[in-house]
Each structure stands twice: as C-alpha cells, then as structure tokens.
Backbone as CSV, one residue per row, in Angstrom:
resi,resn,N_x,N_y,N_z,CA_x,CA_y,CA_z,C_x,C_y,C_z
1,MET,-91.694,-84.443,-2.498,-93.049,-83.343,-2.804,-91.780,-82.224,-3.168
2,LEU,-90.920,-81.866,-2.904,-89.952,-80.519,-3.181,-90.462,-80.951,-5.101
3,GLU,-89.482,-82.017,-4.956,-89.363,-82.007,-6.726,-90.599,-81.660,-7.429
4,LEU,-91.589,-82.325,-7.119,-93.145,-81.624,-7.546,-92.848,-80.484,-7.824
5,LEU,-92.857,-79.909,-6.842,-92.618,-78.610,-6.723,-92.139,-77.920,-7.665
6,ALA,-90.735,-77.997,-7.943,-89.520,-78.020,-8.734,-90.274,-77.868,-10.304
7,LEU,-90.952,-78.776,-10.341,-91.065,-79.122,-11.741,-92.322,-78.153,-12.247
8,LEU,-93.316,-78.144,-11.141,-94.167,-77.489,-11.520,-94.371,-75.932,-11.652
9,LEU,-93.519,-74.940,-10.855,-92.934,-74.331,-10.778,-92.122,-74.198,-12.818
10,GLY,-91.386,-75.013,-12.651,-90.530,-74.833,-13.954,-91.403,-75.009,-15.500
11,LEU,-92.089,-76.176,-15.425,-93.011,-75.820,-15.887,-93.933,-74.246,-16.646
12,ALA,-94.271,-73.714,-15.110,-95.018,-72.696,-15.335,-94.047,-71.495,-16.009
13,SER,-92.641,-71.691,-15.968,-91.850,-70.190,-16.273,-91.678,-70.910,-17.900
14,TRP,-92.181,-72.190,-18.090,-91.780,-71.937,-19.710,-93.438,-71.846,-20.516
15,CYS,-94.147,-71.946,-19.141,-95.915,-71.581,-20.141,-95.627,-69.801,-19.937
16,LEU,-95.423,-69.312,-19.427,-95.877,-67.627,-19.422,-95.058,-67.203,-20.475
17,PRO,-94.091,-67.795,-21.294,-93.356,-66.998,-22.234,-94.301,-67.693,-23.176
18,ILE,-94.492,-68.720,-23.725,-95.560,-69.105,-24.671,-96.831,-68.666,-24.462
19,LEU,-97.222,-68.220,-23.575,-98.520,-67.261,-23.596,-98.223,-66.509,-23.924
20,CYS,-97.064,-65.409,-24.158,-97.002,-63.966,-24.340,-96.731,-64.114,-25.492
21,LEU,-96.212,-65.045,-26.422,-96.091,-65.594,-28.030,-97.355,-65.815,-28.531
22,LEU,-98.207,-66.329,-27.645,-99.077,-66.578,-28.293,-100.331,-65.318,-28.532
23,ARG,-100.186,-64.466,-27.376,-101.261,-63.598,-27.277,-100.779,-62.117,-27.200
24,ARG,-99.324,-62.115,-27.853,-98.761,-60.645,-27.418,-99.190,-59.616,-28.431
25,LYS,-100.134,-59.993,-29.318,-101.689,-58.864,-30.075,-101.969,-58.252,-29.332
26,HIS,-102.463,-59.029,-28.575,-103.760,-58.792,-27.167,-103.055,-58.289,-26.035
27,ILE,-101.873,-58.730,-25.362,-101.487,-58.186,-24.294,-100.341,-56.893,-24.845
28,SER,-100.234,-55.610,-23.273,-99.755,-54.709,-23.691,-98.410,-54.819,-23.092
29,HIS,-97.098,-54.291,-24.002,-96.057,-54.630,-23.627,-95.318,-54.652,-22.383
30,PRO,-95.948,-53.370,-21.507,-95.668,-53.597,-19.950,-95.891,-54.756,-19.446
31,LYS,-97.318,-55.224,-19.507,-98.089,-57.051,-19.071,-96.872,-58.050,-19.967
32,ILE,-96.552,-57.983,-21.189,-95.640,-58.804,-21.807,-93.833,-58.654,-20.818
33,SER,-93.456,-57.623,-20.326,-92.641,-57.465,-19.429,-92.759,-57.945,-18.333
34,ALA,-94.134,-57.990,-17.638,-94.113,-58.427,-16.060,-94.509,-59.751,-16.431
35,LEU,-94.772,-60.352,-17.555,-95.268,-61.931,-17.531,-93.431,-62.335,-17.991
36,GLN,-92.456,-61.558,-18.357,-91.272,-62.331,-18.957,-90.252,-62.467,-17.223
37,SER,-90.598,-61.313,-16.576,-90.211,-61.446,-15.310,-90.121,-62.205,-14.501
38,GLY,-92.012,-62.341,-14.562,-92.493,-63.334,-13.724,-92.133,-64.895,-14.173
39,SER,-91.645,-64.957,-15.357,-90.868,-66.543,-15.986,-89.604,-66.590,-15.196
40,LEU,-88.954,-65.418,-15.274,-87.294,-65.867,-15.067,-87.484,-66.082,-13.476
41,VAL,-88.279,-65.592,-12.634,-88.708,-66.022,-11.106,-88.933,-66.805,-10.931
42,LEU,-89.763,-67.108,-11.747,-90.355,-69.090,-11.506,-89.260,-69.827,-11.637
43,CYS,-88.597,-69.666,-12.685,-87.622,-70.606,-12.885,-86.036,-70.556,-12.003
44,ALA,-85.964,-69.351,-11.131,-84.619,-68.954,-10.098,-85.392,-69.965,-8.942
45,ILE,-86.562,-69.506,-8.859,-86.850,-70.700,-7.801,-87.055,-71.827,-8.115
46,ALA,-87.505,-72.707,-8.888,-87.495,-73.883,-8.976,-85.924,-74.376,-9.184
47,LEU,-84.870,-73.529,-9.448,-83.856,-74.102,-9.475,-83.568,-74.184,-8.263
48,TYR,-83.758,-73.213,-7.505,-83.198,-73.153,-5.929,-83.796,-74.594,-5.143
49,ILE,-84.838,-75.234,-5.955,-85.937,-76.307,-4.894,-84.971,-77.203,-4.619
50,PRO,-83.883,-77.872,-5.663,-82.964,-78.634,-6.031,-82.015,-78.634,-4.897
51,SER,-81.236,-77.355,-4.709,-80.484,-77.465,-3.569,-81.140,-77.583,-2.265
52,LEU,-82.083,-77.036,-1.866,-82.526,-76.854,-0.649,-82.883,-78.655,-0.391
53,SER,-83.200,-79.073,-1.508,-83.770,-80.992,-1.434,-82.442,-81.424,-0.671
54,GLN,-81.185,-81.082,-1.678,-80.038,-81.523,-1.059,-79.846,-81.365,0.091
55,TYR,-79.754,-80.409,0.182,-79.297,-79.515,1.931,-80.021,-80.379,2.655
56,LEU,-81.171,-80.676,2.474,-82.142,-81.394,3.346,-81.210,-82.988,3.495
57,GLU,-81.341,-83.070,2.206,-80.454,-84.683,2.247,-79.398,-84.690,3.247
58,VAL,-78.453,-84.299,3.330,-76.708,-83.552,4.004,-77.547,-83.872,5.613
59,LEU,-78.470,-82.800,5.626,-78.917,-83.500,7.489,-79.088,-83.836,7.476
60,GLU,-79.805,-85.198,7.143,-80.411,-86.150,7.147,-79.338,-87.543,7.438
61,LYS,-77.825,-86.738,6.944,-77.160,-88.018,6.271,-77.481,-88.487,5.228
62,ASP,-78.577,-88.520,4.495,-78.475,-89.450,3.539,-77.755,-88.909,2.255
63,TYR,-76.179,-89.396,2.431,-75.355,-88.971,1.041,-75.667,-90.249,-0.082
64,SER,-75.818,-91.196,0.453,-76.540,-92.069,-0.564,-77.191,-91.709,-1.613
65,ALA,-78.656,-91.271,-1.380,-79.432,-90.476,-2.077,-79.093,-89.026,-3.104
66,MET,-78.123,-88.209,-2.079,-77.426,-87.085,-2.295,-77.006,-87.323,-4.110
67,ILE,-75.860,-88.495,-3.769,-75.121,-88.769,-4.662,-75.591,-89.072,-6.198
68,ASP,-76.935,-89.990,-5.701,-77.890,-90.652,-6.561,-78.964,-89.212,-7.676
69,CYS,-78.869,-88.377,-6.968,-79.535,-87.224,-7.603,-78.707,-86.438,-8.147
70,ALA,-77.751,-86.047,-7.641,-76.941,-84.905,-8.266,-76.639,-84.986,-9.913
71,THR,-76.544,-85.702,-10.168,-76.589,-85.639,-12.127,-77.802,-85.313,-12.641
72,ALA,-78.904,-86.190,-12.191,-80.311,-85.369,-12.805,-80.627,-84.169,-12.361
73,PHE,-80.289,-83.169,-10.886,-80.388,-82.209,-10.875,-79.758,-81.669,-11.640
74,HIS,-78.305,-81.898,-12.150,-77.687,-80.618,-12.605,-78.076,-80.501,-14.018
75,LEU,-78.337,-82.169,-14.954,-79.159,-82.062,-16.243,-81.013,-81.461,-16.357
76,ALA,-81.150,-81.473,-15.306,-82.665,-81.117,-15.197,-82.736,-79.267,-15.066
77,SER,-81.265,-79.032,-14.241,-81.030,-77.224,-13.858,-80.478,-76.643,-15.076
78,ALA,-79.969,-77.752,-16.184,-79.241,-76.709,-16.982,-80.282,-76.369,-18.425
79,VAL,-81.176,-77.846,-18.267,-82.077,-77.802,-19.806,-83.371,-76.477,-18.943
80,LEU,-83.749,-76.534,-17.694,-84.724,-74.829,-17.375,-84.052,-74.634,-17.629
81,LEU,-82.917,-73.963,-17.115,-82.554,-72.075,-17.634,-82.395,-72.027,-18.998
82,ALA,-81.835,-72.986,-19.715,-81.866,-72.520,-21.153,-82.906,-72.627,-22.063
83,VAL,-83.984,-73.149,-21.487,-85.036,-73.343,-22.675,-85.704,-71.848,-22.204
84,THR,-85.686,-71.827,-20.808,-86.755,-70.635,-20.168,-86.015,-69.424,-20.665
85,LEU,-84.643,-69.077,-20.632,-83.763,-68.380,-21.329,-84.389,-68.006,-23.173
86,ALA,-83.968,-68.854,-23.819,-84.260,-69.375,-24.888,-85.999,-68.667,-25.418
87,LEU,-86.795,-68.911,-25.190,-88.299,-68.776,-24.883,-88.235,-67.043,-24.395
88,ASN,-87.929,-67.005,-23.141,-87.918,-65.073,-23.043,-86.949,-64.211,-24.024
89,LEU,-86.223,-65.161,-24.342,-85.378,-64.190,-25.965,-85.886,-64.099,-27.291
90,ILE,-86.686,-65.185,-27.691,-87.678,-65.605,-27.895,-88.728,-64.212,-28.519
91,VAL,-89.366,-64.341,-27.376,-90.605,-63.324,-26.734,-90.424,-61.817,-27.067
92,TRP,-88.953,-61.561,-26.373,-88.407,-60.259,-26.496,-88.488,-60.023,-28.136
93,GLY,-87.650,-60.759,-28.518,-87.395,-60.305,-30.123,-88.482,-60.125,-30.968
94,ALA,-89.841,-61.035,-30.745,-91.056,-60.825,-31.339,-91.738,-59.374,-31.429
95,CYS,-91.500,-59.205,-30.365,-92.077,-57.989,-29.558,-91.129,-56.825,-29.797
96,ARG,-90.181,-57.253,-30.164,-89.572,-55.872,-30.040,-89.437,-55.695,-31.494
97,LYS,-89.924,-56.395,-32.719,-89.732,-56.420,-33.626,-91.656,-55.470,-34.230
98,GLN,-92.526,-56.392,-32.959,-93.926,-55.615,-32.936,-93.931,-53.886,-33.293
99,ILE,-92.499,-53.420,-31.970,-92.616,-51.792,-31.717,-92.576,-50.760,-33.082
C-alpha cells in the first residue's frame, strides 16, 4: 500500500511542472513558484516512503523482502528525483524567458 502511495505522489510531482508548462501564460509567477515548490515537496515525500517501507520490513525481520526490493527502490528514487528536477528546471527556464 505504501508503494502505491509513493507512486501516486511521484506522478503528482511530475504533473505539477507539466501543468505549469502548459498553462504558464495564464498562471501568475507566484503561483508557478508555489506549484514548483509543491512538486519538490511531493517528490521528497515520495522518496521518504520507500525508506519507511524498508524500515517496517526490518522491524518485521523480513530481510529477504528488503534485499529483493532495495535495487528497485534505488532505481525508482533516482528516476523520480532526476525527472522532477529536470521538469522544474525546464519550467524555471521557460518562465524566466517570459519575464
């Protein structure tokens, strides 16, 4: 269940900058900054959830599940962080040109 929540939060962190790009002429700059900040916060929460999940597996002494999922968590976290940062940098660059 936690993994599904992390996935949804990660997708939301990608949707906010895309929304900014699509509607940048109709959204004021403070709102764009707020949406970008929200995107980064959602990404941070989505990155925290897998570590929480691994902590719960350690408490349950389910080491085999933790070892099996570690590589997938690392890869998914790296992709989530890279894409979120890239999208927010693109929005920042596009809005900077508009000023």
